N, C-alpha and C positions, 0 to 999 in steps of 0.2 A: 504494500500500500504506500502511495506517495505521501510524504510528510508535507505539511503546510509550509509555504515560503513567505507568507505575509510578514512574519516576525523578522525577516532579514532586514527590513527597513529600519528596525530599531538599532541596528549595529552601525553607528555613524563612523566618520573618518577617525575620530579619536579612539574609539573602541577597536576599530580595525587595525590601527597602528599598534595598539597594545597586543592584539592577537598576532599580528605579523612578527612583532618582536619576540613574543613567547615561542612561536614556531621556530624562528631562527636560533634563539638561544638554546632550545632543546636539541638542536641538530636534526630536526625533522625536515630533511631536504632531499633533493633528488639523488644525491650520492648515497644517503642512508637507505632510501627506498630501493635503489639499484642493488645494494647489498642483500636486502631481504628478497628481492625478486630473483636473485641468483640461487636461492635455496630451492632445489628441485624445480628450477625454472621452466623445464620443458614438460611439466605435468599439469593436469587440471588442478584448480584451486582446492577442491575437496581432498585430493590426494596429498597436496602440499600442507594442508592445515596442521596436522600433528607436528611436523618439523618446524613450521613457523611459530606455533604456540610455544614449543620447547625453546626455540631460539630466543623469543621475546622474554620468556621467563628467566632464562639463564643470563641474559644481558639486559636486566631490568634497568629502567631509568626513564626520564621524561620522553625521549624519542620513542622508546619501545611502547610506552603508554599511549602516546599519540598515534602510533601506527596501529595498535590494537583497536583504538577507538575510531579512527577516521579512515584507515586504509582497508582493514580486513574485517571490520564490523564484529569483532570479538567482544567489544565492550571492555571496561577496566574497572577495578575497584574505585569507588567514589573518592576515597582519600588520595589515591594516586592521580586521578584525573584533576582534582583540585590543586594538587601540588604542581603538576605539569603546566596547568593553565593559569594558576593564581586564582585566589578566591574571587576577586572582583570580576575578572574576565569569565570565570566559570559561571557566576551568577548571571552575567549578561547573556551568555550563550544559552543558558537554561531558559531564561525569559524569552529569548528569540526562537526557541524550539530547535536549536542546532544540536543540543545534547539534552538527555533526559536522565534523571537519577531516581532510582527506586530500589529499596531493599539493599542499600549499600553498594550498588553497582551503577555505573554510568555507561550509557550507550549513545550512539548517534545514528539517526536515520539517514544521514548523508555520508558521502565520501568527501575527503579533503586531500587532494593529491598534489604533492610538490613536483614542480617541473621547471628546470632552468632558472632557479632562483625565485620562482613565484609559486603561489598556491591557488588551487582551483576547487571550489565547492561544486559538487554534482550529486546526482542520485545513484543509488544502487540500481544496476541494470535490470534486476528482477523485481523492481518495485512497481512497475506498471507500464502500460503501452506509451504513456507520455513522459517517461523518465527522461531527464536531461543528462546527456552523456558528457563525461569529463574527458580529459586528455588520456591518450594511450601511447603506445610506442610509435605508432605512425604519426601521432601529433608531434612527438619530439622531432621527427624528421622535418615536418612542416615548419616548426619553430626555427630550426637551423637553416632551412632554405630561405627564410626571410632575408638573411644576410645577402642573398644573391641579387636582390632587386630593390630599386628605389621604392619607398613606401609612404610618400607624403600624404596621400589620401587613400587609406586602406579600408577595404570592406571584408568582413568576416561573414560569408554568406552561409546561412544555416549554422549559426554560431554555437549552438549548444551552450556549454559553460563559458564560451567566448575566450578561450585561451589564445587563439590566434590574434584576435583584435587587441587583447591586452598585451601580448608580446610585441605587436607592432607599435602600440602606443608607448611602450617602454623604450622603443627605438626612436621616438619623436614623431610618430605618425598621428594624423588626425583620423582616428579609427572609428568605424561604424560597425556595430554587431547587429545582425538581423536573424530572426528565426520566426517560425510559424506559431509559436506558443508564448503566452505571457509568462509562463513558468520559466522558460529558458531565459527570457529577458530579465526577470527578477534575479536569477542567479548570475547573469552576466553583469548586472549593475552592482551586485554585492561583490563579485570577484574583482571588479575594477576598483572598488573602495579598498578591498583587502590588499590589493597590490599597488595602491597609491597612484593610479593612473586615471585619466579621464577618457571615457569613450561615449559615443552616442549609440542608443539602442532604438530599434524600430521593428515593428511587426511587419513581416512580408512573407508571402508564400513564394519561396525561392526569390527571384528578383522582381516580382510583379509590381510591387509598390515603390520601387526605388528609381531615382532619376537616371536616365540613360546617359552614358558617356561621362560619368562623374567621378570615376575612381582611377587612380594610378596603379593600384594593386588590388586584385580580387583574390581572396583565398577561400578554398572550400574543400571540405571532406564530406561529400554527399553520402547519405545512407545508401548502402550498396548490397545488402544481403537479400537473397531471394526469399520470397514469402510463399511457402507451400500451401497455406490455408487462407482462402478468401475471407476477408474481414478480421484476420488475426494479426494485422500489421502493427509494428511498433514504430512510432514516429521517428525515433532516433536511429533505428536499425535497418528497416526494410525499404528497399528501393523499387519494388515491383516484382512481377512473376519471375523474371530472370535475375533481378537484383539491381541491374544498372539502368533501368528505364528512367528512374528519377535523376540519375546522374546526367542523362542527356538533356534534361531540362536545365540543370545547372550549367551545362556547357553553353546552351543557347543564351541563357540570361547573362552569364559571365561575359560573353563576347559583347553583348549589347551595353553592358555597364562600363566598359573600358573607355577612358579618355584617350585622345591621341597620345601615342608614346607609352600607353599603359600595358601592363602584363597581368594575366590571370594564371594562377597555379591551382590545379585541382588534383586530388589524390584519391583514388577509389579502386575497388576491385571490379572486374568484369567477367561474367561467365562466358567462356569460349564455346561457340557453337559454329559448326562448319557451314551451315546454311545462312548465317547472318554475321559476317565478320565485323569486328569493331571499327576498323578505319573508315569504311563507307558510312557507318552510322554516325561517327563523329563529324564527318564532312557534311552529312545531311543536317545534323543538329546545328552546324555553323551556317549553313546556307550561303547567302551572299554577304554575310557580315564581313566588314573590312579588317579581318584579322588573319595573321599567320598562325599556324598550328604545329606544335611538336608533340607527338604522343610517343612515350617510351613505354613499351609493354614488357614487363619483367615477370618471371614465373611467380605465381602466388602459392598459397597453401594448397595441398592436395584436396580433392573433393571430400575424402574421408575426414581429413583434419578440419576442413571448413565446417562440415556438418557437426562434428563433435564440439568444436569451439563455440559455434553459434548456439547449439542446444544447451551447452553448459552455462552460457551467459544468462539464459532464462531460468535454468534449473541448477544452480551451483551446488546443491546438496546431492546431485545425481539422483539415483533412484528410478522408479518406473516412468515418471513423467519425462525425465531426461532421455531415457532409452527410447521412448516413443518419438520424442522430438528429433533426436539424432537420426533415427531410421527414416523419419518423414522427410528431413532435409536431403538425405542421401538419395532416397527414392525419387524425390522431386527432381533433382538434377538429372537422374537417369531418364525419367519420363520426358524431359525437355531436350534430350540429346546433348546435354552439356558435357564437354570432355575434359575441361580443366578450368582453373581460375587464373586470370591474368591480373597482375597488379599494374595499374596505369598511373603514370606521372604525365599530366597534361599541362603544357604551357601554351597559352594563347598570347599573341603580341599584336597590338594595334599600332601600325607605323605612325611615327610623328608626322606633323604637317610638313608637306613638301618632300617626304621620303621617296627615294627612287627604288626602294626594295620591292621585289615581287612578293606576293602573298603566298608563301610556300605552305603546303599542307603535308607534313611528313609524319608517317607512322612507322616506328622501328621496333621490330622484335629484338629484345636484348636477352637471349637465353642464358648467357653466362654472367650477366652483369650484377653487381651489387648496387644498392641504392647510392646515387651520387652524393658527394659532399657539396656544400654550397659553392665552393670554387669550381668544382667540376660541372655543376649545373649551370652556373653563370658562363663558364667557358663554352659549354655546348650551345647555349642559346646565342651567345655572341658569334660562334662559328656559323650557326644557321643564318643569322643576320648577314654575315659575310657571304654565305652561299647564295643568298637571295638577291645579291646585287645584279644588275644587268651585266651582260657579257662584257661590254666595253669597260665597265668599272672593275669587274672582277679580274680582268686581264692585267690591271695595274697593281693588284695586290700581291703580297708575298706570303706564302704558306709553307709549312714544314710539318714533318711528323710530330705527333704529340710528344712532350717530354717523357723520357723513360722507355720509349720504344726501342726495341732491338730487332735486327734483321738476321735471320738464321737460315742457313742452307743445310739440308739433310740428305745424306746419300744412303741408298739401300746397300751399296757395295763400295768399299774403299777404292776399287779400281776404276769406278765410273768417273768420267770427266765432269759431267754436269750433274748438279744435285737433282734428286728425284722430287724434292719438295722445297719450296721457298716459303718462309713464314715471317710474319711480323708478330712479335711477341710483346706483351705489355706486362708491367709488374703487377703483383698481387695488390688488390685495392684499387686498381684502375677501373673506371666506369666502363670504358669501351672494352671489347673482347678481342683477344688475339685471333689472327686469321691467316689462312694460306694465301699465297700470292702467285699469280702467273708471272711469266717473264716480263710482260709489259707493266704489270703492277709494281714489280721490283724496280724496273727502270724508272717508272714514274716517281716513286718515292725518292729515288736517288737524285732525280733532276729537281724535284720540288724541295730544295733544302733551305729555303728562306733567303738565299743569297741573290736570287734573281726573281723577277716578277713572273706571274703565271703566263703573261704574254711572251716573255723571253724564253720560257720553257717550250712553247709550242714548236718553233722551228728546230730546236734540238731534238725533241721527241720525234718529229717528222723525219729528220735525217737518220736517227738511230734505227727507226722501224721501217724506213722506206715507204712512209705513208703520205698520201697527197695532203697538201696543206689544210684543205677544208675538213678532211676527215681527222687530221691530227688536232685541229682546233676543237672539234666536237668531242673527241676522246679526252683531251686534257681537261676541258671545262666540265665534262661529265664526271671524270675521276675526282676532280677537286671538290665539286659539289657533294658527291656521295661521301668522300672522305671527311669533309667538314660535318656533314649530317650525322655520320656514324661515330664521331669523336676520334677519328684516326688522324686527322689533320687539324692544325690550328693556325691562327694568324702568327706570322713571324714578327719578331721585334724589328723596329725600323733600323735600317742600316745607315 
């Protein structure tokens, strides 16, 4: 059952400052939570509970008390809770309904999750269909990707607990948080006070009520879980029959909300089905919007793991209801012909006024890639902006293989003159993936060494390959654009 949120308005800036100070002094922060989450971290919560309870008991203290109270919903002895929070703050939280004390024990109907030096109040996900979702591990990625983009006017679309808006506001943005429920906005406003930042909140069904072309950065993590039972959808979780139908609405509205020069970053899962691939659906969702698109499709959780994790979020104690839910999710995927889950990082860019760049629409399968760090994501978006230049401008640019690349020849027999395989290899942690090269690809990387322009490379390539000039021009430009798009080439430093 969802707890009332009306009492959150009683917690003013002064009380929130004291709350924030208590949380920090206790050491209840992201580093501490990461330590706890590493305890049997690959298992379901119900299986982890005995070890977590044991750890918190053996390492008792204010941080352990706050984790038991606000992260794992175990509750805590009332005396320990008052010591960790302080008597004045504990009384204020009790009056606001954030904690309840009865029979010598204190519990909270809410979660309070630390992330990147901030704290975010949200609901337990099994509390009801309109629960407000707080930050998770994918949210941490979004927080870090913020550093890759200017964020003067930022929109957190479908904000939930508003962690993205608050993170942007902490970086100096004028941040707006929108959601479809008043409950989410009440928590967003409280979380802004708790973290001492100012944000604007607004009710909106996706972007319907928002001004077009008004934002420099749009951030969204749409609900993306498939809903096997008609009428059983959760606001925070389900995105349609396949799961990603709602995400397509977010794509359409995000494009419309961007100001010239603006960027949208969306992160969601998509059910893979052979008869309806994602790239055409993304392009259809964008229609004629004046935006470029980069979609990176990484392997997601297996269908079995997805079914188990989703069912456990509704039924954390496991048992018969969990078993039925997990089976229903798995059977639902099979009935729809879903073969896998793809994790999608979607970047939309609206060119600035007077830009000469083409509106590229690129969708890349990245089967061996890890999630990019902010520098890698910014570099890839910059490389695509370079690739979108008209031919005459791209020919004036200098490019080179990405830093850390190595070029390797492999022989099946030591007596052979020519290698059987030529490879470009990238170090562990690179976002792009290593790949085999043909003779012409090997040559192309050798010529595109940053010392000469793309245009200066064309006649050299034509001479080496005996290729007519027009064909050489097309091959070099095509290779450069693909290499930039796949993260294998980057802009060279000015000479």
